N, C-alpha and C positions, 0 to 999 in steps of 0.2 A: 299767435292768436290766443293760446291758452292763457298767457299772462294778461292779455287785454280783457278776457272774460272776468278774471278776478278783480282787476282794477276797476272795471266798469260796474261790477256788482257792488264793490265797496262804495263807490261814488253814489250809486242809486240808494243804498241803505242810509248814507249820510243825508239824503234828502228828507228823511224823517225828522231830522233835527231842525231847529230854527236857524236857517242859513240865509245869507243875503240874497237878494233877488238875482244879482249877477251870477251867483253860483248855480242857480237853477238854469239860467240861460246857457252857461258854460256846459253843464251836464247834458242838456238837450242837444247842443251842437255836436259834442263829442260822441254821444250815443248815436246820433244820425249817421255820422261818418263811420263809426265802428259797425253798426248794423248793416249798412250798405256794403261794406267790405266783406262782412261775413256772408251776406246773401250771395255775393259774387263768388266767394270761395267755395261755398257748398254747391253752387250751380255748376262749377267746374268739376266737382266730385259727383255730380248727378244725384245729390241727396235733396230731392225736390221739396219735401215737407219742411226742411230747415230753410230752404230758399223762400218759401211762402211765409214762414214765421218771421224771419228777419226782414223780409220786404215789408210786411205789415208793421213791424216795430219801427222801421225807418220812417214810414209815413206818420206813425203815431207821435214820434218824438221830434220830428222836424220842426225847427224854430220859426219857420217863415209864416206858417199859418197855424196859429195856436188853437189847439182843440181844448175847449173848456170842459173839464171833467169834475172840477172841484178838488179841494185839497185832500179830502178823505179818499176819493177814488184814485187820485194820482198816487197817494201813499200806498194803496193796495197794489196798483200796477207796478210801482217801483219794487215792492217786496217780491211779487210774483216773478218779475223779470230777473231780479237778482238771484233768486233761487234757481231759476232756469239756467242762468249763466254759470252758476256754480256746478249744477248737474252736468252741463255741457263740458265744463273744465274737467270734471272727473271722467266723463266718457272719453274725451280726447286723450287724457293722461293714460287711461287703461289701454286704449287702442295703440298708443305709442309704445307702451311696454310689451305689446304683443299678447295681451290677454284675449281669450277667444270671444268672438262676437256672436257665435252661434251656439246653440245648446245641444246640437247633435253630436254624439260621440264619434270621433274620428279614429280609424284604424291606424296601426303603426305602418310606416311607409318604408319600403326597402331602400337600401343605400342607392342614391343616384347623385346627380350633380348638385353641388352646393352653391353654384354661382347664381346670382340673382339676375344678371344680365342675360337676355335670351340669346341662344346660339343661333346663328344664321345658317340654314341648311338649304341647298339647292335641290329642287325637284324638277322633273320635266313637266310638260304642260298638263298632263293628267293629274298632277299633284297640286294644281292650283285651286285655292279656295276663294270663295267670295270674300269681299272686304269685311263683312260683319260675321264671318264664321270662325269659330274656335273649335278645333277638333282634338279629341283625346287620342293619342297614339301610344303604343307600347311595343317594344321589341322583346320584352321579357314579361312573362305572365306573373301577375301579383294578385293572388286570389283574394286577399283581404281588401285590397284596393278596389278591385272590380266588383266585389260583393257590395262594398259601400256605395259605389256609383249606381248599381242596379237597385239597391234598396232605398236610395234617396234621390230619385230623378227630379223631384220638385225642388231640391236644393240647387241642382245644376240649372234648371229652368229659371228659378228666381235669380240666381247669380248672373245668368246670361242677360236677363232683362236689366239688371242693375248696371251692367257695363256696356249695354247696347250691342250684344253679340248673340248669335245663335250657337249655343254650346251643343256639340254633337258627340254622342257616345255611340259608336256604330252598332254594337250588339243590340241596344235598345231601339235604335232607329229602324233596323230591319224588321224588328218585331212589330213596329208601328205602321209598316207599309201595308195596310189592309183596306185603305179607302178605295172603294170600287171606282169612284169617279176619277180619282187620280190614275189608277191603273188603266182605266178605259181611255183616258187622255193619252197615256203613253203607248197603249197598244189598242187602237180602235178596231182592229179586226177580231178581238175577243168577243165572245157572246156570253155563254154561261161558264166559260173556262175560268180557272183561277191561275193567275200568273204567279208561279212559284219563285221565291227569292231565296237564294242560298245564304245561309247564315254566315256571317263574316266576323273576323276577330279584329282586335285593335291594332294588328300589324298590317291591315289591308293597305293603308296608304304608303307603307314603306316600299312597296314594289315599284313606286314611281320615283324613287330617289335617283338623282342624277349620278351620284357616286354611291354604289351599294355599300362601300366601306363605312358610310355615315350611319348605317343602321345601328352600330354599336353606341352611337351618341344618343339615340332616342330610346332610352330605357322605359321611362314613364313620364308623360307630360302632355302639354297641349301644343299644337302648331297653329300658326296664323300666317296668311300670305301678306308679306310686306309690299312686294312689287312684282311686276312681270318684266322680264328682260329677254333680249335676243341672244342666243348663244353664238359661238364662233362661226357656225355654218347657217345662221339665220333661224335656227329652231327656237321655239319658245321655251323659256325657263321661268320657273316660279321660285322666288327667294322667300322662304318661309322662316319665321321666327319660331324657336322651340323654347317653351317655358317649362323647365323640369320641375318635378315634385321632389322635395328635399328629404334628407334623412337626419336633419338636425334636431328632431324632437318637436318641431313645429306642427301644430294641429293642421290637418288637411284643410279645414274650413278657413284657417288663418292664411294658409298658402293661397287658397282661391282669392281671398280678399286682397292679398298682396299682388298677385298676378293681375287682378282686375284693375287696381290702381295703376300698375305699370302700363297696361294696355291703354287706359284712358289717357295717360300722360303721353304715350307715343302717338296716339291719334291727334291730340291737341297740338303736338309739335309738328306733325305732318300738315295739319290745316294751317298752322301759323306760317310754315315755310311756303305753303302753296299760296297763301294770301300775299306774301311779300315777294314772291318770285317775279322776275322781270316779265313784262308783257310778252316778249318773244318766246319765253319758255312756258307761259301760262297754259296755252292750249295743250301742249304735250303732257304737262302734269295733270291737267283736268281730264284728258282722255284716259290716262293711266288709271286715275281714281274711278272714273265712270266704268271702265272695263271690269274693275274688280267688283264693284257693287253699286247698284242704283241707290242704296241707302245713304250714301254720302252726299247725294245731290242737294238735299235741302240745306246742309251745312255749307256747301259751296255757294249756293244761291244767296245765302245771307251775307256773304262777305264780298260779293261782286258789286262794284259800283254801277250806277245806272248807265254811265257812259260805256262801261265795258259790256254790260248786258246788251245794250243796243248794238254794239259792234258784233256780238255773238249771235244775234238773231239772224235767221235765214233771210237773205235778200232774195225776194221772189224773182228778181230779174237775172240772177246768175244762171249760168249754163246748167241745164238739167243733168247733163252727163257728169259734171263735176260734183254736183250735190247728191248724186245717187249713192246710197249706202249699201254696198254689197253685204249680204248676210251669209255668204258661203262659208261653211265650216264653223260658224259660231252663232251664239244666241245672245242678242242684246235686247232685253225687254223694254228698254227705254224708247226704242224706235216703234213700238207697237201702240195700237190704239188703247184707250182706257179699258174697254171691255176685255181685251186680250190680257192686259196686265192683271186684271182681276182674276182671270182664269188661271194664269200661271202662278198667281199668289197662293192658290190652293195647294200648290206643290210645296209650299213652305210651311204647311200645317205641321205641328209637332216638331218644329225645328228642322224640317227637311229643306236643304238648300238645293237649288236646281242643278248646280254643278255636281253635287254629290249624287243626286238622284240619277243623273245622266250616267254616272259610273256604275251605279248599283243595278239599274234596270236597262238593259240593252234590248229593246224589242226587235223582233225580226223585221227586216226591211221588206215587209209584205205590202207592195203597192197595190192599191185597189184600181179596178177599172173605173174610168170616168165616162159617164153617160150624159150626153147633151140631149135633152128631150125636145120634142117638137115645139114646145112653148119656151125653150131655152132655159129650162131648169138644169142645174149642175148637180148630178147625183154621183155618189161613190157607193155602188151596191155592195162591194166587199167590205165596207166599213159600216155594216149594219144599216145599209140604205141611207147613209148620211147625205143631207142636202147642204150644199155650200151656197149661202145667200149673199147677194151683192146688190148694190144700187145699179140702176140701168146703165149709166155711163161707165161705171167701174166694170160691170160685166161685159160691156161692149169692148173695152180695152183688153180684157182678159181673152175674149173670144178672138180678137184680132191677133194677139200673140199666139194663141193656140193654132190658128190657121197657118202660122209661119214657124215651123220647127227649126228652121235655120237661124231664127232670131231676127230682131230688128234693132238697128243702131238708133239711138235717140236723135242723132243729128240728121237722120233721114226720115223722121216721123212725118214730116209734111208730105212725103210721097205716098203715105198711107191714109191721108185725110179722107179721100172719097170712100175708100173701103170701110173705114171706121164709121163714116156717116151712114153707109148702107146697113151695117150691122146695128147701129143705134136705132135706125129707122125700124128694123124688125122688132126691136124691144119696145118701141113706142109707136104702135100702129096708128095712134091719133095724129101723128105728124110731129115735126120738129119746129118749135117756135124759135124766135131770135135768140133767146137765152140758151137754148140747147145748142144751136149752131155756134154760138160764141164759146160754149164749153168745149166743143170739138176743136175749134181753132186753138184754144188754150192748151189742150192736152197734146196737140200735135205740133206745138211751138217748142223747139229745142231750147229756147231761151226762157221758157216759162217753167216753173216748178210744179205745174199741175200734173205732169206725168208721174213725178215722184210721189205725189199724194195718192194717186190712183194705185200705184204699185204697192204702196204701204197698206192701203185698204184691202187690196187683193191678198197680200200676205197675211194681214190680220184676219181675213175671213177663214183662211185655212188653219193658221196657228191657233185661232180661237176655238177650233174643234178638236185638233189633235196635235201631237208633239212635232216640233220643228225637225226632229230626227227624220221623219218621213215627209212632212209638209213641204220641205224644200224642193221636193221633186214636182210639186204642183204649182208653186207660185212663180212669178217672173223674177229672174235673178241673172246676175252676170257681173263680171268685173268691169271696172271703169275703163273706158276706151274700147270695150268690146261689145258686140251685139248682145242685147238682153233677150233671154229666151226662157221657155218653159221646158224643163229637162225631162218631163214625163214621156216615156216611150209612146209613140203615137199608135202603136198597136193596141195600147190599153185605152185609147179614146174611141168611143162609139157615138155616132151621130144618128139619132132617130129620124 
């Protein structure tokens, strides 16, 4: 590409001379192709201002619909573009030679691994990171390096945005966990109290190594989760890539630039393989990607054909039991309602990933009493008198399951139709019209997905107010093939 910049610049400058008309046509066609290729190249590198610049030049020089600017203006355009191409050539040449792209002074780095390829390290499930999280870890303290990170947090933040990752430096992260709304969400029982978080070091994640002997391999660098696997006994393992910081004299900022390019290349390779995978393997690959992070979903969506999208849509006639998504023991924000996703998004302020926050703040499992008032309001008095609001039919389904601590199997829902109708009648004293009666029939039909929609809204009502760590005791859940139930101890339920 660097040679193309120089060749194209020379051709554009020759346009200032009296050349045959065919020469101008040739230059316009060649420039259109070159600019389009450059736009695509920089799009893959996520350098968007160059994407817009070359995209504009592609439209300007295209020979199919001539833009009449006059000879003088075209000469000016040719000169300006030629100078820009020469400047781009110099920029790419310097970057290829490894000259620094940042003006911030980098500290010397202690000797570590000099390999550019990331080392694959196995962690247990607590060492899993979200797909878009890059975390700094170190088994050996390097004061010069840590001082640099703490004095230049904006560089890490800007670098993370460039490569589409949340860069986490744990000592800074714990200092930033002061948002009262976030803390209240994690620990709803707190009033004027302050949740204290113990300061942690960069070796925090190393306690989750599957093989403690691997600790010596992680001197200083970044880890990122590649994939989630099952161990020999069915336990979950996280395969993490480790990107070491080198001791070859390379500036730290240049190392960040190199690691960022490598991560982008790995991500594009994964998406390419996912796109070309056989349809039988596609769902497994997609599920793995979605479990790691919802941030990859827009990229997946852009590569799925319309036929495949149609086949992936939920068929409302399939068995409700089969489509029920158990949330026991894990959090998948993609299954929540939009307002719940917005609430959980607040946990990602200042680069805080949900999986990391879960490990840093373990609130006490203080379950609140649940009070059902005379007018069927649902109150949690021990969580600052929190009220859980639901639509009438959703609340009727919830109260039905609350009445049956043993649980209800979806395939037997039709046996509870009259009971649900009576509860719904209490919530709608003006009577039930045909539409309401039809809704009751749908929600008690085991071949209809309506019950799953109601369970999702019930779960959303609780998780929208406080963390799933405790909310799972309040909403309807269960494993496929087993009765679904509310696990909250009934001695905590009070009916007025």
